[in-house]
VEXDO-41008 format. One record per residue (C-alpha): residue number from 1; residue in one letter; z, y, x negated. Coordinates in steps of 0.25 Angstrom, whole numbers. Layout:
N
- NUM a Z Y X $
...
//
This chain:
550
- 1 m 400 -509 93 $
- 2 q 390 -509 79 $
- 3 q 378 -515 87 $
- 4 d 379 -505 98 $
- 5 i 380 -493 88 $
- 6 v 367 -498 83 $
- 7 t 360 -502 96 $
- 8 r 364 -488 102 $
- 9 a 357 -481 87 $
- 10 r 345 -488 90 $
- 11 a 343 -486 104 $
- 12 w 346 -470 101 $
- 13 l 334 -473 89 $
- 14 d 324 -477 99 $
- 15 e 325 -465 108 $
- 16 d 327 -454 97 $
- 17 p 317 -442 95 $
- 18 d 320 -438 83 $
- 19 s 315 -445 70 $
- 20 d 325 -438 63 $
- 21 t 337 -446 69 $
- 22 r 328 -458 71 $
- 23 a 328 -460 56 $
- 24 e 342 -456 54 $
- 25 l 347 -466 65 $
- 26 g 337 -477 60 $
- 27 a 342 -476 47 $
- 28 l 355 -478 49 $
- 29 i 352 -490 60 $
- 30 d 343 -498 49 $
- 31 a 355 -495 39 $
- 32 g 365 -500 49 $
- 33 d 375 -488 48 $
- 34 l 384 -490 58 $
- 35 d 394 -481 55 $
- 36 a 382 -469 55 $
- 37 l 377 -475 67 $
- 38 a 390 -476 74 $
- 39 e 392 -459 71 $
- 40 r 381 -457 79 $
- 41 f 385 -467 92 $
- 42 s 398 -468 91 $
- 43 g 397 -458 105 $
- 44 t 390 -446 108 $
- 45 l 389 -431 105 $
- 46 q 397 -425 118 $
- 47 f 390 -413 125 $
- 48 g 402 -405 127 $
- 49 t 403 -388 130 $
- 50 a 399 -386 116 $
- 51 g 385 -396 119 $
- 52 l 383 -404 108 $
- 53 r 385 -403 94 $
- 54 g 385 -413 81 $
- 55 e 378 -418 69 $
- 56 l 364 -421 68 $
- 57 g 360 -436 70 $
- 58 a 355 -448 76 $
- 59 g 364 -455 87 $
- 60 p 371 -450 100 $
- 61 m 383 -443 91 $
- 62 r 373 -433 84 $
- 63 m 364 -421 88 $
- 64 n 350 -426 89 $
- 65 r 337 -425 100 $
- 66 t 342 -437 107 $
- 67 v 355 -431 109 $
- 68 v 350 -417 112 $
- 69 i 338 -423 121 $
- 70 r 350 -430 128 $
- 71 a 358 -417 129 $
- 72 a 347 -407 135 $
- 73 a 344 -420 145 $
- 74 g 358 -418 150 $
- 75 l 358 -405 152 $
- 76 a 345 -404 160 $
- 77 a 351 -414 168 $
- 78 y 364 -405 169 $
- 79 l 354 -392 174 $
- 80 k 345 -399 183 $
- 81 a 357 -406 190 $
- 82 r 362 -392 193 $
- 83 g 350 -387 200 $
- 84 q 343 -380 185 $
- 85 g 332 -390 182 $
- 86 d 322 -380 182 $
- 87 g 331 -370 173 $
- 88 l 327 -364 158 $
- 89 v 335 -370 148 $
- 90 v 336 -361 136 $
- 91 i 337 -368 123 $
- 92 g 340 -364 109 $
- 93 y 341 -369 95 $
- 94 d 348 -366 81 $
- 95 a 342 -370 67 $
- 96 r 349 -383 65 $
- 97 y 342 -396 61 $
- 98 k 336 -401 74 $
- 99 s 338 -388 83 $
- 100 t 324 -386 86 $
- 101 d 322 -400 91 $
- 102 f 335 -401 99 $
- 103 a 330 -387 106 $
- 104 l 316 -392 108 $
- 105 d 322 -406 114 $
- 106 t 330 -399 125 $
- 107 a 320 -390 130 $
- 108 a 311 -402 130 $
- 109 v 323 -411 139 $
- 110 m 324 -398 149 $
- 111 t 309 -397 150 $
- 112 g 308 -411 155 $
- 113 a 319 -411 163 $
- 114 g 311 -398 172 $
- 115 l 320 -387 165 $
- 116 r 313 -376 160 $
- 117 a 317 -375 144 $
- 118 a 315 -363 135 $
- 119 v 319 -362 120 $
- 120 l 321 -352 111 $
- 121 p 310 -348 100 $
- 122 r 319 -352 88 $
- 123 p 332 -355 83 $
- 124 l 340 -343 89 $
- 125 p 357 -341 89 $
- 126 t 363 -346 101 $
- 127 p 366 -334 107 $
- 128 v 352 -331 111 $
- 129 l 350 -345 117 $
- 130 a 364 -342 124 $
- 131 f 357 -327 130 $
- 132 a 345 -333 133 $
- 133 v 350 -343 144 $
- 134 r 356 -332 151 $
- 135 h 344 -322 148 $
- 136 l 334 -333 152 $
- 137 g 342 -339 163 $
- 138 a 344 -352 159 $
- 139 v 351 -363 166 $
- 140 a 355 -368 152 $
- 141 g 354 -366 137 $
- 142 v 354 -374 125 $
- 143 e 357 -372 110 $
- 144 v 355 -380 101 $
- 145 t 365 -377 89 $
- 146 a 378 -383 81 $
- 147 s 380 -368 79 $
- 148 h 388 -367 65 $
- 149 n 390 -384 64 $
- 150 p 386 -390 50 $
- 151 p 371 -392 47 $
- 152 r 373 -405 53 $
- 153 d 375 -402 67 $
- 154 n 367 -397 79 $
- 155 g 370 -394 93 $
- 156 y 366 -392 107 $
- 157 k 373 -380 117 $
- 158 v 372 -380 131 $
- 159 y 372 -366 140 $
- 160 l 371 -366 155 $
- 161 g 365 -355 163 $
- 162 d 376 -345 160 $
- 163 g 374 -345 147 $
- 164 s 386 -351 141 $
- 165 q 388 -364 135 $
- 166 i 394 -376 143 $
- 167 v 408 -378 149 $
- 168 p 414 -389 156 $
- 169 p 408 -395 167 $
- 170 a 395 -392 160 $
- 171 d 395 -400 148 $
- 172 g 401 -412 155 $
- 173 e 391 -411 165 $
- 174 i 380 -411 155 $
- 175 a 385 -421 146 $
- 176 a 385 -431 157 $
- 177 e 371 -429 160 $
- 178 i 368 -430 145 $
- 179 d 374 -443 147 $
- 180 a 365 -448 158 $
- 181 v 353 -444 149 $
- 182 g 347 -459 150 $
- 183 p 334 -463 138 $
- 184 l 329 -451 130 $
- 185 a 314 -455 135 $
- 186 s 320 -451 148 $
- 187 v 324 -438 145 $
- 188 p 308 -430 147 $
- 189 r 305 -420 135 $
- 190 p 293 -414 137 $
- 191 g 284 -408 124 $
- 192 d 284 -395 129 $
- 193 g 286 -386 141 $
- 194 w 297 -378 137 $
- 195 q 297 -363 133 $
- 196 t 300 -357 120 $
- 197 l 306 -345 120 $
- 198 g 301 -331 114 $
- 199 d 308 -322 107 $
- 200 d 311 -313 118 $
- 201 i 322 -321 120 $
- 202 l 328 -317 108 $
- 203 a 324 -302 110 $
- 204 a 333 -303 123 $
- 205 y 346 -306 115 $
- 206 l 344 -297 104 $
- 207 e 344 -286 116 $
- 208 r 356 -292 122 $
- 209 t 363 -293 109 $
- 210 d 359 -277 105 $
- 211 a 363 -275 121 $
- 212 a 377 -278 115 $
- 213 l 380 -267 106 $
- 214 t 382 -253 111 $
- 215 a 371 -242 109 $
- 216 g 373 -234 99 $
- 217 t 384 -239 93 $
- 218 p 383 -240 75 $
- 219 r 373 -252 70 $
- 220 t 378 -249 55 $
- 221 a 384 -262 51 $
- 222 r 377 -270 40 $
- 223 v 379 -284 39 $
- 224 v 377 -296 33 $
- 225 h 371 -309 41 $
- 226 t 372 -324 39 $
- 227 a 366 -333 50 $
- 228 l 371 -346 41 $
- 229 h 358 -351 40 $
- 230 g 359 -351 56 $
- 231 v 348 -344 67 $
- 232 g 355 -330 68 $
- 233 t 348 -323 58 $
- 234 e 338 -318 67 $
- 235 t 344 -315 78 $
- 236 f 356 -309 70 $
- 237 t 346 -298 63 $
- 238 a 336 -296 76 $
- 239 a 350 -293 83 $
- 240 f 355 -283 73 $
- 241 a 342 -277 70 $
- 242 r 340 -275 85 $
- 243 a 355 -267 85 $
- 244 g 351 -259 75 $
- 245 f 360 -263 63 $
- 246 p 355 -265 49 $
- 247 a 349 -278 47 $
- 248 p 359 -288 43 $
- 249 v 358 -292 28 $
- 250 l 356 -307 29 $
- 251 v 363 -319 21 $
- 252 p 350 -325 16 $
- 253 e 356 -339 12 $
- 254 q 359 -341 27 $
- 255 a 350 -332 35 $
- 256 e 339 -343 39 $
- 257 p 342 -354 48 $
- 258 d 344 -368 41 $
- 259 p 350 -380 47 $
- 260 a 355 -384 34 $
- 261 f 365 -372 32 $
- 262 p 364 -373 16 $
- 263 t 374 -361 13 $
- 264 v 386 -365 22 $
- 265 a 394 -377 23 $
- 266 f 397 -376 39 $
- 267 p 387 -364 47 $
- 268 n 398 -356 50 $
- 269 p 403 -343 46 $
- 270 e 418 -346 49 $
- 271 e 416 -356 38 $
- 272 p 419 -356 22 $
- 273 g 408 -351 16 $
- 274 a 398 -348 26 $
- 275 m 399 -334 24 $
- 276 d 399 -335 9 $
- 277 l 383 -329 7 $
- 278 a 385 -320 17 $
- 279 f 399 -313 10 $
- 280 a 389 -314 -2 $
- 281 t 379 -307 6 $
- 282 a 387 -296 9 $
- 283 r 393 -295 -5 $
- 284 r 380 -291 -9 $
- 285 v 376 -279 3 $
- 286 q 389 -276 8 $
- 287 p 388 -276 23 $
- 288 d 398 -272 34 $
- 289 l 397 -286 40 $
- 290 i 395 -301 38 $
- 291 i 389 -307 51 $
- 292 a 388 -322 49 $
- 293 n 382 -332 63 $
- 294 d 384 -345 63 $
- 295 p 369 -354 64 $
- 296 d 368 -351 78 $
- 297 a 372 -337 78 $
- 298 d 380 -337 89 $
- 299 r 395 -335 81 $
- 300 c 396 -320 74 $
- 301 a 404 -320 61 $
- 302 v 410 -307 52 $
- 303 a 414 -303 39 $
- 304 v 419 -289 34 $
- 305 p 421 -285 21 $
- 306 d 433 -289 15 $
- 307 p 439 -282 2 $
- 308 a 448 -291 1 $
- 309 p 449 -294 -15 $
- 310 g 441 -306 -21 $
- 311 g 437 -310 -8 $
- 312 p 422 -312 -4 $
- 313 g 422 -297 2 $
- 314 w 421 -301 17 $
- 315 r 429 -306 27 $
- 316 m 426 -317 38 $
- 317 l 431 -310 52 $
- 318 s 438 -321 60 $
- 319 g 429 -324 73 $
- 320 d 444 -319 81 $
- 321 e 442 -306 72 $
- 322 v 426 -305 76 $
- 323 g 431 -308 92 $
- 324 a 441 -296 91 $
- 325 l 431 -286 85 $
- 326 l 420 -289 95 $
- 327 a 430 -289 105 $
- 328 a 435 -275 102 $
- 329 h 422 -269 99 $
- 330 l 416 -274 112 $
- 331 v 431 -268 118 $
- 332 a 426 -255 111 $
- 333 k 413 -254 118 $
- 334 g 419 -255 131 $
- 335 a 419 -270 135 $
- 336 t 424 -274 147 $
- 337 g 426 -289 153 $
- 338 v 433 -301 146 $
- 339 l 436 -305 132 $
- 340 a 437 -318 130 $
- 341 e 439 -328 120 $
- 342 s 440 -343 118 $
- 343 i 456 -347 115 $
- 344 v 454 -351 100 $
- 345 s 452 -335 97 $
- 346 s 461 -324 94 $
- 347 s 470 -318 107 $
- 348 l 466 -304 101 $
- 349 l 454 -303 111 $
- 350 g 466 -304 121 $
- 351 r 474 -293 116 $
- 352 i 461 -286 115 $
- 353 a 455 -287 129 $
- 354 e 470 -283 134 $
- 355 r 471 -270 127 $
- 356 a 456 -269 131 $
- 357 g 459 -272 146 $
- 358 l 449 -281 147 $
- 359 g 449 -296 151 $
- 360 y 454 -307 141 $
- 361 e 450 -323 144 $
- 362 e 453 -334 134 $
- 363 t 444 -347 134 $
- 364 l 442 -361 127 $
- 365 t 434 -362 115 $
- 366 g 420 -359 117 $
- 367 f 409 -349 121 $
- 368 k 407 -358 133 $
- 369 w 422 -352 139 $
- 370 i 420 -339 134 $
- 371 a 407 -336 138 $
- 372 r 412 -340 152 $
- 373 v 424 -330 154 $
- 374 e 421 -322 167 $
- 375 g 417 -306 163 $
- 376 l 416 -310 149 $
- 377 r 413 -299 139 $
- 378 y 415 -303 125 $
- 379 g 421 -319 120 $
- 380 y 424 -324 107 $
- 381 e 429 -336 100 $
- 382 e 435 -334 85 $
- 383 a 423 -345 82 $
- 384 l 415 -332 79 $
- 385 g 409 -334 93 $
- 386 y 407 -319 102 $
- 387 c 401 -318 115 $
- 388 v 400 -303 115 $
- 389 d 388 -302 125 $
- 390 p 391 -311 135 $
- 391 g 381 -304 144 $
- 392 g 370 -310 135 $
- 393 v 376 -321 128 $
- 394 r 388 -330 135 $
- 395 d 391 -337 120 $
- 396 k 396 -332 107 $
- 397 d 384 -323 101 $
- 398 g 384 -321 87 $
- 399 i 373 -312 86 $
- 400 t 378 -301 97 $
- 401 a 391 -303 89 $
- 402 a 387 -299 77 $
- 403 l 381 -286 84 $
- 404 l 393 -282 89 $
- 405 v 400 -283 78 $
- 406 a 391 -278 69 $
- 407 e 390 -265 79 $
- 408 l 406 -265 79 $
- 409 a 406 -264 62 $
- 410 s 394 -252 65 $
- 411 g 405 -244 72 $
- 412 l 416 -246 64 $
- 413 k 408 -244 51 $
- 414 a 404 -229 57 $
- 415 e 420 -228 58 $
- 416 g 424 -231 43 $
- 417 r 429 -245 50 $
- 418 t 428 -259 51 $
- 419 l 428 -271 58 $
- 420 t 443 -275 51 $
- 421 d 446 -259 54 $
- 422 v 445 -267 69 $
- 423 l 452 -278 65 $
- 424 d 465 -270 60 $
- 425 d 464 -262 75 $
- 426 l 465 -274 83 $
- 427 a 476 -281 75 $
- 428 l 484 -267 76 $
- 429 t 483 -267 92 $
- 430 h 483 -283 93 $
- 431 g 491 -288 81 $
- 432 l 484 -295 70 $
- 433 h 478 -309 76 $
- 434 a 476 -318 66 $
- 435 t 467 -331 69 $
- 436 d 464 -343 60 $
- 437 q 459 -357 62 $
- 438 l 461 -372 56 $
- 439 s 448 -378 58 $
- 440 v 449 -395 54 $
- 441 r 435 -400 52 $
- 442 v 437 -415 53 $
- 443 k 427 -426 53 $
- 444 d 436 -436 61 $
- 445 l 437 -430 76 $
- 446 s 449 -438 76 $
- 447 l 457 -429 69 $
- 448 i 456 -418 78 $
- 449 s 461 -426 90 $
- 450 d 473 -431 82 $
- 451 a 476 -417 78 $
- 452 m 475 -412 93 $
- 453 r 484 -424 96 $
- 454 r 495 -421 86 $
- 455 l 495 -407 91 $
- 456 r 496 -409 105 $
- 457 e 506 -422 102 $
- 458 g 517 -412 93 $
- 459 p 511 -399 94 $
- 460 p 518 -390 84 $
- 461 v 531 -380 88 $
- 462 e 528 -371 77 $
- 463 l 518 -365 69 $
- 464 a 516 -356 57 $
- 465 g 533 -353 60 $
- 466 l 528 -348 77 $
- 467 r 532 -357 88 $
- 468 v 523 -364 97 $
- 469 a 525 -354 110 $
- 470 s 516 -364 118 $
- 471 a 507 -375 117 $
- 472 e 494 -378 125 $
- 473 d 488 -391 125 $
- 474 l 473 -386 129 $
- 475 t 468 -398 135 $
- 476 r 476 -394 148 $
- 477 g 469 -381 148 $
- 478 t 477 -369 151 $
- 479 a 478 -358 164 $
- 480 t 464 -352 157 $
- 481 l 458 -363 148 $
- 482 p 452 -376 153 $
- 483 p 455 -388 147 $
- 484 t 452 -390 129 $
- 485 d 456 -398 120 $
- 486 g 466 -387 112 $
- 487 l 480 -384 109 $
- 488 r 486 -368 110 $
- 489 y 497 -364 105 $
- 490 r 505 -349 106 $
- 491 l 514 -348 95 $
- 492 e 525 -337 94 $
- 493 g 535 -332 82 $
- 494 a 534 -320 73 $
- 495 y 517 -320 79 $
- 496 e 509 -324 89 $
- 497 a 500 -337 86 $
- 498 r 491 -346 91 $
- 499 v 485 -360 87 $
- 500 i 474 -366 94 $
- 501 v 470 -381 92 $
- 502 r 456 -387 95 $
- 503 p 446 -396 92 $
- 504 s 433 -388 90 $
- 505 g 422 -391 101 $
- 506 t 410 -392 91 $
- 507 e 415 -395 77 $
- 508 p 423 -407 70 $
- 509 k 437 -397 68 $
- 510 l 450 -396 75 $
- 511 k 453 -378 76 $
- 512 c 465 -372 75 $
- 513 y 463 -356 81 $
- 514 l 477 -349 74 $
- 515 e 481 -334 78 $
- 516 v 493 -326 75 $
- 517 v 495 -311 79 $
- 518 v 503 -304 69 $
- 519 p 507 -290 76 $
- 520 v 501 -277 67 $
- 521 a 509 -264 69 $
- 522 s 501 -256 59 $
- 523 l 488 -256 50 $
- 524 d 498 -258 38 $
- 525 e 503 -271 43 $
- 526 l 489 -277 45 $
- 527 g 490 -282 32 $
- 528 t 501 -290 33 $
- 529 a 498 -294 47 $
- 530 r 485 -300 43 $
- 531 k 493 -308 30 $
- 532 r 505 -313 41 $
- 533 g 494 -317 50 $
- 534 a 486 -326 41 $
- 535 e 500 -333 36 $
- 536 v 504 -336 49 $
- 537 l 490 -343 51 $
- 538 a 490 -349 37 $
- 539 t 502 -356 43 $
- 540 l 498 -360 56 $
- 541 r 487 -366 49 $
- 542 m 495 -374 42 $
- 543 d 505 -378 53 $
- 544 v 494 -381 64 $
- 545 a 486 -391 54 $
- 546 e 501 -398 52 $
- 547 a 504 -399 67 $
- 548 a 490 -405 70 $
- 549 g 490 -414 57 $
- 550 l 478 -406 50 $
//
């Protein structure tokens, strides 16, 4: 077994086109570091509905130029087998380590396969790429990004010609083509022949973002913005300028792209400490809102002033709160069509849709599913993702969502009201929908499968003093959902509640999504309702963790 790993490593080394990973792998072979080699050669990164995502490094279990070239060759073969061999493939990329190399390798492979390739002019937000696929009539798009993953990671996200991310069976069919790719030398990779797009593609995207707003609405909200060392600053500030908002105040330490992400442990607005510099900037300039994008700017986080004594002066809104605010805003603007969300998001959206007389649909997690809802007008997921203009971007879009939040805040400001006032209104109308999450990051993935097995073999009968009225194993699918690895519990008693447990599709995490609905009869009861909701959620967290053996 050990000699087999060394043999495979040497064969990989012989065809590796990257001097950095050649040096890394050569050093491991020379040192006889069999444990490190086994980590890199114990399998292959699996191409799925999230494309590819993993740690940078040498070998088939890492993200590197060899893996990307083979993925691009498999995608090209898939497109050619479906009669799209002369079609256009648009390629975007973020500012992470190796992103430019992976983008250019993809362009070279597509060109060598006879397709046409067009690369975005520089590192730009993922929604620009998603927009470009449909705007340019491409047969596919590729975005090189690891989104909000740690600095050591990179990824490879694939869109087909409808502008949506791939779903089954396309992911499996592309994976099969990747597996069929021969030696790297057999993959033609010319040194040129692809197109580098100009700034007109960004201008077209910005025109679309501006059109999502209503003409004549107030544009007075003052915003502090952080890009968290990602690629969002340029596009965000241009969008706000075009729409007529005051120039955002940037968090200077995090405004420029930096693949090392030096000021954050994880470049995700949801992670502890990630927003500390934004809070400090806001305390200095006193804006109306803080808005944060993740590194590829497809997610949007919002913070509002919080007068609570002893706190940072600002409160992060949850993804579910922003999701409800945007839904209410679009309904007030006369939206028609279907509102959709993934099953892990708050059930409040369904109540908003019902009251407005709009369609409503639940999907599996991921915008690859939300974007495919027929008649979609708006879709969101609790992990800070919002599809607010599906006619332009069939994916989450942190730039356009930010504009709509600022439009809503500006209109409320003119009335002497705030975003929290709207949240209060929604609680009075529909009940307080309190949500939380238990997220456990692991190094040993077997801990996740052990927890799921434990819950399946011994399902809980009571959580937080509430009776488990139904327990669904989502691997069997439901009347409206295809099979997925997850469990859903509906609870009854003093309150309605819901728990969903699932492995993350992009990170080594087990995620448990919690919701409790507390009735509210008057504004005076809101404080008590929030306290009670928080207490139930805290108990749910403990009980779910115990039931899962975490």
